[in-house]
C-alpha positions in Angstrom: 17.3 -16.5 4.3 17.4 -13.6 6.6 14.7 -12.0 4.6 12.9 -15.0 4.9 13.6 -15.0 9.2 11.9 -11.8 9.0 9.0 -12.9 7.2 8.6 -16.1 10.1 9.1 -13.3 12.9 7.0 -10.8 11.3 4.1 -14.0 11.1 5.1 -15.1 14.7 4.1 -11.6 15.9 1.2 -11.3 14.4 0.0 -14.7 15.9 0.8 -13.4 18.9 -1.3 -10.3 18.8 -4.2 -12.2 17.2 -4.3 -14.6 20.3 -4.1 -11.6 22.8 -7.0 -10.5 20.7 -6.4 -8.3 18.0 -8.9 -7.8 16.1 -8.7 -9.8 12.0 -11.5 -9.6 9.5 -13.7 -13.0 8.7 -11.1 -15.1 6.1 -14.3 -15.0 3.5 -14.9 -11.7 4.1 -14.1 -7.8 2.2 -11.1 -9.0 -0.2 -10.4 -12.5 0.9 -6.5 -13.7 0.4 -5.7 -10.2 -0.9 -5.8 -9.2 2.6 -3.6 -11.7 3.5 -1.3 -10.5 1.2 -1.1 -6.7 1.5 0.9 -7.7 4.9 3.4 -9.1 3.6 3.8 -6.5 0.6 4.2 -3.7 3.6 6.7 -6.1 4.9 8.6 -6.5 1.9 9.0 -2.7 1.6 9.7 -2.2 5.1 12.7 -5.1 4.5 13.6 -2.8 1.0 14.1 0.2 3.0 16.4 -1.3 5.5 18.8 -3.0 2.7 18.8 0.5 1.5 19.8 2.1 5.2 22.8 -0.4 5.1 23.8 0.7 1.7 24.0 4.5 2.8 25.4 4.1 6.3 27.4 0.8 5.9 28.9 0.6 2.8 29.2 3.9 1.7 26.3 3.6 -1.0 23.7 6.1 -2.1 19.6 6.2 -1.5 18.5 4.6 -5.0 16.9 1.3 -6.7 19.1 -1.6 -6.1 20.7 -3.3 -8.9 20.0 -6.6 -8.1 16.4 -7.7 -9.4 15.3 -9.5 -6.7 16.0 -6.5 -3.7 14.1 -3.8 -6.6 11.2 -5.9 -6.4 10.9 -6.1 -2.7 10.0 -2.3 -2.8 8.7 -0.8 -6.1 7.5 -4.8 -6.9 5.2 -4.3 -3.6 4.1 -1.2 -4.5 3.2 -2.1 -8.2 0.9 -5.1 -6.1 -0.2 -2.3 -3.6 -1.7 -0.6 -6.7 -3.2 -3.7 -8.1 -5.0 -4.2 -4.6 -6.4 -0.7 -5.0 -7.8 -1.4 -8.9 -9.4 -4.8 -7.5 -11.3 -3.3 -4.4 -12.6 -0.2 -6.2 -13.6 -2.2 -9.5 -17.1 -2.8 -8.5 -17.8 1.4 -8.2 -16.6 1.6 -11.7 -19.0 -1.3 -12.6 -21.6 0.7 -10.8 -20.9 3.5 -14.0 -20.7 7.3 -13.3 -24.4 7.7 -12.2 -24.5 4.6 -10.2 -21.9 6.1 -7.5 -22.5 8.4 -4.6 -18.9 9.9 -5.4 -19.4 12.0 -1.9 -19.3 8.7 0.1 -16.5 7.5 -1.7 -14.4 10.7 -0.9 -15.6 10.8 2.7 -14.6 7.8 3.3 -11.0 7.9 1.4 -10.4 10.8 3.1 -11.1 9.2 6.7 -9.0 6.6 5.6 -5.9 7.9 4.5 -5.4 11.5 5.8 -5.3 10.3 9.7 -2.5 8.4 9.9 -0.7 10.2 7.4 -1.4 13.5 10.0 -0.1 11.0 13.0 3.2 10.1 11.0 4.0 13.7 10.0 3.1 14.7 13.8 5.5 12.1 15.1 8.3 12.9 12.4 8.1 16.3 13.3 8.9 15.8 16.9 11.9 13.6 16.0 13.1 16.4 13.6 13.1 19.0 16.3 14.6 16.5 18.6 17.5 16.0 16.0 17.7 20.2 16.1 17.2 20.5 19.8 14.4 22.5 18.8 16.3 25.3 16.8 14.1 25.6 13.8 16.1 26.5 11.1 13.6 27.3 8.3 10.2 30.6 9.1 7.1 28.7 10.3 5.3 29.7 7.5 7.9 27.6 5.0 7.3 24.7 7.5 3.5 24.8 8.0 3.5 25.4 3.8 5.9 21.8 3.3 3.7 20.1 6.2 0.6 20.8 3.7 2.5 19.0 1.0 3.2 16.3 3.2 -0.5 15.9 4.3 -1.7 15.7 0.9 1.3 13.2 -0.1 2.4 15.6 -3.0 5.9 15.6 -2.0 7.8 15.8 1.2 10.1 18.9 1.7 12.1 20.2 4.5 10.5 20.2 8.1 11.7 23.1 9.9 14.5 23.6 7.7 15.8 19.8 8.3 16.6 19.1 4.9 16.9 14.9 5.9 12.6 15.2 6.6 11.8 12.3 3.5 13.8 10.1 5.4 12.0 9.6 8.2 9.2 7.6 6.5 11.6 6.3 3.8 10.1 8.6 1.3 6.9 6.3 0.8 4.3 8.9 0.3 4.7 9.4 -3.5 2.6 5.7 -3.6 -0.2 7.9 -1.8 0.0 10.9 -4.1 -1.0 7.8 -6.9 -3.6 6.7 -5.0 -5.3 10.2 -4.5 -5.1 10.6 -8.5 -6.5 7.3 -9.0 -9.5 8.1 -6.9 -9.9 11.6 -8.2 -9.3 11.2 -11.7 -9.3 7.1 -12.6 -12.0 6.0 -10.7 -14.5 8.3 -12.1 -13.4 8.3 -15.8 -13.5 4.6 -15.7 -17.1 4.5 -14.4 -17.8 7.4 -17.1 -16.2 4.8 -19.6 -18.2 2.1 -18.3 -21.5 4.1 -18.6 -21.1 4.8 -21.9 -19.1 1.5 -23.4 -21.8 0.2 -26.0 -24.1 -2.3 -25.3 -22.6 -5.1 -26.9 -18.6 -4.5 -25.3 -18.7 -6.5 -22.4 -17.2 -4.7 -19.1 -13.5 -5.9 -19.2 -12.9 -3.9 -22.3 -12.8 -0.4 -19.9 -10.2 -1.9 -17.9 -8.3 -3.5 -20.9 -8.9 -0.6 -23.3 -6.9 1.6 -20.1 -4.0 -0.8 -19.8 -3.6 -0.8 -23.8 -3.6 2.9 -23.6 -1.3 3.3 -21.2 1.2 0.9 -22.1 1.0 3.1 -25.6 1.1 6.4 -24.0 4.3 5.2 -21.5 6.9 6.0 -23.8 5.7 9.7 -24.7 6.6 10.2 -20.8 3.3 12.4 -21.2 2.2 11.8 -17.3 3.6 9.7 -14.6 0.7 8.3 -13.7 0.6 6.7 -16.9 2.8 4.6 -16.0 1.2 3.2 -12.9 -2.4 2.8 -14.9 -1.4 -0.5 -16.6 -1.3 -2.0 -12.2 -4.7 -0.4 -11.6 -5.9 -2.1 -15.1 -4.8 -5.4 -13.7 -6.4 -5.2 -10.5 -9.6 -5.1 -12.5 -9.4 -7.7 -14.8 -8.3 -9.8 -11.5 -11.9 -8.7 -10.5 -13.5 -9.7 -13.9 -11.7 -13.3 -13.8 -12.7 -13.8 -10.1 -16.7 -13.1 -10.8 -16.5 -15.8 -13.4 -16.8 -19.1 -10.8 -15.4 -21.6 -13.2 -12.0 -19.8 -13.8 -11.6 -18.9 -10.4 -12.2 -22.1 -9.4 -9.5 -23.0 -11.7 -6.7 -20.4 -10.3 -7.5 -21.8 -7.0 -6.3 -25.3 -7.3 -2.7 -26.7 -5.9 -1.4 -26.5 -9.9 -2.3 -22.6 -9.9 -0.8 -22.1 -6.8 2.6 -23.3 -8.1 2.2 -21.1 -11.2 1.6 -18.0 -9.1 4.7 -18.5 -6.9 6.6 -19.7 -10.0 5.5 -16.3 -11.2 6.2 -14.2 -8.1 9.8 -15.6 -8.1 10.7 -14.9 -11.6 9.2 -11.6 -11.2 11.6 -11.0 -8.0 14.6 -12.6 -9.1 14.5 -12.7 -13.1 12.9 -10.0 -15.0 12.1 -6.4 -14.9 9.8 -4.1 -16.8 7.0 -5.4 -18.4 7.9 -9.1 -17.9 7.3 -8.8 -14.4 4.6 -7.0 -14.4 3.3 -9.7 -16.3 4.5 -12.3 -13.9 3.1 -10.4 -11.4 -0.4 -9.6 -12.8 -0.7 -13.7 -13.5 0.1 -13.9 -9.4 -2.5 -11.4 -8.4 -4.9 -12.6 -10.6 -4.9 -16.0 -8.7 -4.8 -14.4 -5.4 -7.8 -12.2 -6.1 -9.4 -15.8 -6.9 -8.9 -16.8 -3.4 -5.7 -18.7 -4.1 -4.4 -18.9 -0.4 -1.0 -20.5 -1.6 -1.3 -23.3 0.3 -3.6 -21.7 3.4 -0.6 -19.2 3.9 -2.9 -16.4 3.2 -5.8 -17.2 5.0 -4.1 -18.1 8.3 -5.1 -15.6 11.3 -1.6 -13.9 11.2 -1.5 -13.0 7.4 -5.1 -11.5 8.0 -3.4 -9.5 11.1 -1.0 -8.9 9.1 -3.0 -7.2 6.4 -5.0 -5.2 8.7 -1.9 -3.6 10.0 -0.2 -3.5 6.5 -0.9 0.3 5.6 0.6 1.5 9.2 3.1 -0.8 8.7 3.8 1.0 4.9 3.9 4.4 6.4 5.3 4.1 9.7 8.4 1.9 9.5 10.5 4.5 8.1 10.3 6.1 11.6 11.6 3.5 13.4 14.2 2.0 10.4 15.8 6.2 10.7 16.1 5.8 14.6 17.8 3.0 14.5 20.2 4.0 11.7 20.7 7.8 12.9 19.8 8.3 16.3 20.9 4.9 17.9 23.4 4.1 15.1 26.6 4.2 17.8 24.9 1.2 19.6 24.6 -0.8 16.5 28.0 0.3 15.4 29.5 -3.2 16.6 27.4 -5.5 14.6 28.7 -6.1 11.1 26.9 -4.8 8.3 26.7 -9.0 7.0 24.8 -9.3 10.5 22.2 -6.6 10.1 19.8 -8.5 8.7 19.7 -11.5 11.2 20.0 -9.1 13.9 18.6 -5.7 14.0 15.9 -6.4 10.9 13.8 -8.9 13.3 14.0 -5.7 15.9 12.8 -3.3 13.0 10.0 -5.3 12.0 9.1 -6.5 15.7 9.3 -2.5 16.7 7.4 -1.3 13.1 4.3 -3.8 14.3 4.7 -2.6 17.6 4.1 1.2 16.9 1.5 0.4 13.7 -0.8 -1.8 16.4 -0.6 1.6 18.6 -1.6 4.2 15.7 -4.0 1.3 14.3 -5.9 1.1 17.4 -6.1 5.0 18.4 -5.9 6.5 15.1 -6.4 4.1 12.1 -9.4 2.4 13.5 -11.5 4.6 15.3 -11.0 7.3 12.3 -12.6 4.9 9.8 -15.3 4.4 11.8 -15.9 7.8 12.2 -15.9 8.1 8.7 -18.6 5.7 8.4 -20.8 7.4 10.5 -20.0 10.6 8.6 -21.3 9.1 5.3 -24.2 7.2 7.0 -25.3 10.9 8.2 -24.6 12.5 4.8 -26.8 9.5 3.3 -29.6 10.3 5.9 -29.5 14.0 5.4 -30.3 13.6 1.5 -32.6 10.9 1.7 -35.2 13.5 3.8 -35.6 15.9 1.2 -35.9 13.2 -1.2 -38.8 11.8 1.0 -40.2 15.1 1.0 -40.5 15.4 -2.4 -41.8 12.2 -2.8 -44.3 12.8 -0.2 
């Protein structure tokens, strides 16, 4: 109930932003209902980490995955759906084949989309770390700068300025961005090459299906950790294939499909783990990708606003939670642990949304626009020599 209250409060906050003039995408543009889903996924991760903070600071537990299936699904389950979203969004590039994509433009856009906000988060985290250390740096600057480099590429999150708990300041979320980068650098072009080289009689969906099958077969060998996440990316690609078939997509947009989708989401959250959870999440995501708004919920202006802020909420919420549970913990000590979800969680949601709003308007959106201009300029510069050759 308290978790539902947090989601409702976030929706109310987002509605306030929309009425204040926050720019949101058209309900029919870009990736449709998947846009509306992203915001609630980011909120789920926030709630998941909030519960972990209560476990660590109030109940004497450790920072580890909860035993309860529902609580575990809020974090890792939401990230799985984020990976499906990535596969869905970038599958059109794969369909173009290895030679049909300007890969330089793809990587320019990803660079300007991901790195600036990561850099901003590192700056804010560094400031909090220095304040906690009373500006007494505990490590050589060469070590700190090297560690910052590992943060910026999302490889891992070692200590900054010698502060061992640095990763707790963003709840350790950069690990998923590392796998996003691996997807862009390796999986995306390899799948595009497979699409180009596939036999003419083989339908396009055999490429993602083959990747999913191969990953599931190789997963027990534990060769590379990326293999564990390939099925999620593949499900997103399959979802695009299903959405591209109007008759099938229309059936998956109906009220009956909404009920099936929600049932799968609940089963994946409460009952199942492992491969069965993946199957439940896959069916749920395919329905949403086909335009199922879950009784209009994912098409509301609030959902679309939260979707716009989802990357920032995902990246910045850990900073808000760390400050609440460490720096101002003394002011919250009178609140019983059982009441934290009701009293403090909505405040954490509001603060995370406000911080994300600022970073979205000042960092994220300007750099996305700059990346588009840079990519356009690159294409124009490449077109001029080609025009001269043609003449």
